[in-house]
Every structure is written in C-alpha cells, then in structure tokens.
MIKE-837936 format. One record per residue (C-alpha): residue in three letters; x, y negated, z negated. Coordinates in steps of 0.2 Angstrom, whole numbers, plus 5000, padded with zeros to 4 digits. Layout:
BEGIN
ALAXYZ;...
This chain:
BEGIN
MET509649055065;PRO510648965053;HIS512348995053;LEU512749125042;THR514449135036;ALA515849235022;LYS514949135008;ASN513449205009;LEU514149385002;SER514549384984;PRO516349374978;ALA518049494978;VAL516849624991;GLU517549804988;LYS517449955001;GLY516650074986;ASP515049934985;LEU515349825002;THR513549875008;VAL512949844989;ARG513649664993;LEU513049665010;ILE511049735006;SER511349584992;ALA511849455003;PHE510249515017;LYS509249475001;GLY510049314997;LEU509749245017;LEU507649315014;ALA508049214998;ASP508249085004;LYS507349055020;THR508849085032;LEU508049245034;THR506049245040;PRO504649405040;GLY504849435061;CYS506249355063;LYS508049435077;LEU509749465068;PRO511149385077;PRO511949535088;GLU513049625078;ARG514749565083;ARG514449405076;LEU513749455059;ALA515049565057;GLN515949385061;ARG515049285052;PHE515049415035;GLY516849445036;VAL516649625039;ASN517049745053;ARG515649805061;SER515649995054;SER515049905037;LEU514049805045;ARG512949945053;GLN513050025037;ALA512349905027;LEU510849875043;LYS510650075043;VAL509950085026;LEU509149925026;GLN508150025042;ILE507650155033;MET507150035019;GLY506049975030;VAL506549805030;LEU507049785045;SER506849895063;GLN507749935079;ARG507049895096;VAL507649985109;GLY508649875121;ASP508049705113;GLY509049715093;THR508649705075;TYR507049625068;LEU506649585050;ASN505049685046;ARG503249565044;ASN502649685037;ALA503149695014;SER502349835011;ARG503549935023;VAL504749935010;LEU503950004997;GLN503350135008;GLU505150265010;PRO505850204987;MET503750244981;GLU503950434990;PHE505550434984;LEU505050414967;MET503550514970;VAL504150674978;MET505750684963;GLU504650644946;GLY503550764955;ILE502050634953;SER500250714955;GLN498750704965;GLY498050714947;GLU499050544941;LEU498850464959;PHE496750464956;GLU496950424937;ALA497950244943;ARG496750224957;LEU495050284944;ILE496150104933;VAL496550004945;GLU495450014960;SER493849994950;GLN494749814943;LEU495149774960;ALA493149794969;ALA492749684953;ARG493849534958;ALA493449584979;ALA491549554973;GLU492349374965;ARG493449324978;ALA493149404996;THR492949275009;ALA492049305025;GLN493449355034;ASP493349505020;LEU491649565020;ALA491949555042;ALA493449665037;LEU492449785027;ARG490849795039;LYS491949845053;ALA492849985044;LEU491050025037;PHE490550035056;ASP492050135062;MET491850255049;GLU489950275056;ASN490350305073;SER492050385072;GLN492350535085;SER493850625076;TYR494450665057;GLN495950545062;ALA494650415066;ARG493550455052;LEU495350425042;ASP495950275048;ALA494250175044;ASP494350265027;LEU496150175024;ALA495450025031;PHE493949995020;HIS495050015004;GLU496549905013;ALA495249795015;ILE494549764994;PHE496349774991;ARG496549615000;ALA495149554997;SER495349564977;GLY496449424980;ASN498049524971;ARG499649544983;VAL500549664972;CYS499049784970;HIS498849774987;PHE500549814993;ILE500749944979;PHE498950034985;LYS499150035002;VAL500850154997;ILE499850244986;HIS498450275000;ARG499850335010;ALA500550504996;ILE498850564998;LEU498650585015;LEU499150765015;SER498050805000;MET496550715011;SER497050815030;ARG496950985020;VAL494950945017;GLY494450815028;LYS493850935042;ARG492651025030;MET492150875019;ASP490350775024;LEU490550595033;ARG488950555023;ARG489850585009;PRO491050445009;LEU490250345019;ALA488750345007;PHE489850274993;HIS490650125002;LYS489050075005;THR488550044991;ILE490350004987;TYR490149865002;ALA488449774994;ALA489249744977;ILE490549644984;TYR489349574998;HIS488049534983;ARG489449474973;LYS489049594958;PRO490949614950;GLU490249744936;GLU489149854949;ALA490849864961;SER491849934949;ARG490450074943;ARG489950114961;MET492150114965;ILE492450234949;ASP491050374957;HIS491750354974;LEU493350394967;LEU492750534954;ASP491850614970;ALA493550594982;GLU494550684965;SER493250824966;GLN493350864984;LEU495250824988;LEU496150924973;SER495851124969;PRO493951194968;PRO492751084956;THR492351194941;LEU490951144930;GLN492651104915;ALA493751014927;GLU492050904931;ALA491750914910;ARG493750844910;LEU493450714924;ALA491850584915;GLU492750624897;ARG494250534904;ILE493250394913;ALA491750384901;PRO492650264888;ILE492850134906;ARG491050184909;ARG490450124891;GLY491749974891;LEU490849904907;VAL489149954899;GLU489449844885;ARG490449694896;GLU488549694904;LYS487749674889;GLY488849524881;
C-alpha cells in the first residue's frame, strides 16, 4: 500500500468531527486509488501514526466504516476493504426503510417501475455469461430441496437480470431492496407453490434469450404482480383491481411502443 501521511486528512481536525474527517480521508484514499477494493489496511498503529491521530480515534472511525460495510475484520489477519460494493448500501438503506416506514407495497411499486425496464435492457444486452447465470438460477430453483435454497435461487435469478441490464447503480440498489423483502418472503414462502415463480422465471428467461425487450418487460410485470399478491395481505378482488389499475398505464405504454 502506498505511503499514507497526515495530509490525507482534511485540515484543522477538531475533536468533535475527527471521526467524520477520518472517514472523509478514507473516501479520498479510495478516490485516488491509494486504497483499492479487497486490499488489506496497514496495522492500526501505522495508520494512526500516518494520519496523525491516536489509536482510539482511529478505531472509532474504523468501527463506523465496518458497520457501513466498507471494511471487514478478519480475526487473526487484519482489516480489509470489502470487494463487494453492495454491502456499503445495505445498512444505510435498511435504516432508511425502517426510519421512513417504507411499506412493502412501496417496495413492490419500485420493483414494478424499475425491474420491468431492467428486464427489457437485459434482453438487449445479456452476454453468454449472463444467460448462463440465469439458466443456473432456474436449474437451482427447480432442484432446490429447501426453502432457503429456493429463495437463494430466486434472488440469484433477479440479480443476474440486474447484472445483465448493464446498469450498476440499479444492480447495487435493487440487491439491497431484495434483502429488505426477505422477511416478507419467509412468511409465506413455505406455503407458496414452487411452480408459480418458476414458471414466471422461465418465461422471463425465454424473452431475454430471444432478445425480446418488450416481452421481457411484460413478463417481469406479470411476475411481480403475482408475487405481490402472494406476499402481501391475502388478495381480494378489490386489491387485485387496484393492482391492475396501477399497472395499466405501464401496460398501455408497452402496447403503444409495440404498435409503433
């Protein structure tokens, strides 16, 4: 790792904002490539000396970065910068959802808006590797022997679509959103018929494989509407009517695009 000096810190460090300034310094080191994903940090003593702070102050900043998912501690080895950027989003996003009281309905609405478009882009951009990942997720889901294995395969399928879309922002954010609905899925997962999501996944995969963006988008919408009706409160005719009304503009837009 390149030599670190106190100049990496913002000037005029004060006790009250020392942790904030240390975290800012770490962001600077990431931005200028002094620190790279997966790298091991120097020992605490060296870091404290080169930042010009005591070890207690440094530990506090490192603990915050660990909670944020930026760093991970390996017992008997040291502290590492995580390779997986999505972990950085997990804690803040989960706190945001809890503090703002974001409902499962809102999460599904976000999925309907965005994931339908990601499926369309996946149909346009998927590589051979992406298609292989989708097939593997389908195979794992069809052959799962436990609820957890089925859930893992379900999430892997959607993550493969996010990756295939080529948009890393949506990829990272929607991985976190999926984690946020895991508890809801666990409430009903054991009584859900495996054939339902698997059948939807197969139609989505077929549309992506055959490079049909509009169809991939439609199939994803159908899948998410079905999942929402299963995972939220028991569906009623009134609830289903509201779902259909909400998604009608999206469907009309797709139909008009196909005619055009």
